C-alpha positions as CSV (number, residue, x, y, z in Angstrom):
1,X,-10.8,4.9,-1.8
2,X,-12.0,7.0,1.1
3,X,-9.4,9.3,2.6
4,X,-9.9,7.7,6.1
5,X,-8.7,4.4,4.7
6,X,-5.5,6.1,3.5
7,X,-5.1,7.7,6.9
8,X,-5.5,4.4,8.6
9,X,-2.8,2.7,6.5
10,X,-0.5,5.7,6.8
11,X,-0.9,5.5,10.6
12,X,-0.1,1.8,10.6
13,X,3.0,2.4,8.4
14,X,4.2,5.2,10.7
15,X,3.6,3.2,13.9
16,X,5.8,0.4,12.4
17,X,8.4,2.9,11.1
18,X,8.0,1.6,7.5
19,X,8.0,3.7,4.4
20,X,6.6,1.0,2.0
21,X,4.1,-1.4,3.4
22,X,1.5,-3.9,2.4
23,X,-1.6,-4.1,4.6
24,X,-4.2,-6.8,4.2
25,X,-7.6,-5.9,5.6
26,X,-11.0,-7.6,5.9
27,X,-14.1,-5.4,5.8
28,X,-17.6,-5.6,4.6
29,X,-17.7,-1.8,4.0
30,X,-17.1,-0.5,0.5
31,X,-13.7,1.3,0.4
32,X,-15.4,4.4,-0.9
33,X,-17.0,4.8,2.5
34,X,-15.1,5.6,5.8
35,X,-13.9,2.6,7.7
36,X,-16.3,1.3,10.3
37,X,-15.7,-2.3,11.0
38,X,-12.5,-4.0,9.8
39,X,-9.7,-6.3,10.8
40,X,-6.0,-6.0,10.0
41,X,-5.0,-9.5,8.9
42,X,-1.4,-8.9,7.9
43,X,1.2,-6.2,7.6
44,X,4.0,-6.8,5.1
45,X,7.3,-4.9,5.4
46,X,8.3,-6.0,1.9
47,X,5.1,-6.2,-0.1
48,X,5.1,-8.1,-3.4
49,X,3.7,-5.9,-6.2
50,X,3.5,-8.6,-8.9
51,X,-0.2,-9.2,-8.5
52,X,-1.0,-5.5,-8.6
53,X,1.3,-4.9,-11.7
54,X,-0.5,-7.8,-13.5
55,X,-3.9,-6.1,-13.3
56,X,-3.2,-3.8,-16.2
57,X,-0.8,-1.4,-18.0
58,X,-1.6,1.5,-15.6
59,X,-0.8,-0.6,-12.6
60,X,2.3,-2.0,-14.2
61,X,3.6,1.5,-15.0
62,X,2.9,2.6,-11.4
63,X,4.9,-0.4,-10.0
64,X,7.8,0.3,-12.5
65,X,7.9,4.0,-11.4
66,X,7.9,3.0,-7.8
67,X,10.8,0.6,-8.3
68,X,12.7,3.2,-10.3
69,X,12.2,5.8,-7.6
70,X,13.4,3.4,-4.9
71,X,16.5,2.4,-6.9
72,X,17.3,6.1,-7.6
73,X,17.0,6.9,-3.9
74,X,19.3,4.0,-3.0
75,X,21.9,5.1,-5.6
76,X,21.9,8.6,-4.1
77,X,22.8,7.4,-0.6
C-alpha cells in the first residue's frame, strides 16, 4: 500500500478522534500508487476484523495480537 493511502486513513482517524477505525473506500487506482480519485464510502468506529482474520494465518495472528494489545491496555487503566 502506498504511504499516501496510509496518511489519508490516519488523517481521517485523527479528524474523527478515533484510535482504531475501519475505512471503506472506492477507487480505480491500484493501492500501490498514490491516491488520485477515490470516495470514502463508510467510516466504522468499531470495525469488525473477522473477515480479515479469515484470510489466512498471518492475518489471524495480526488480529489476535491487536485484540491482546487492546485488552492489555484496558486492564492497565
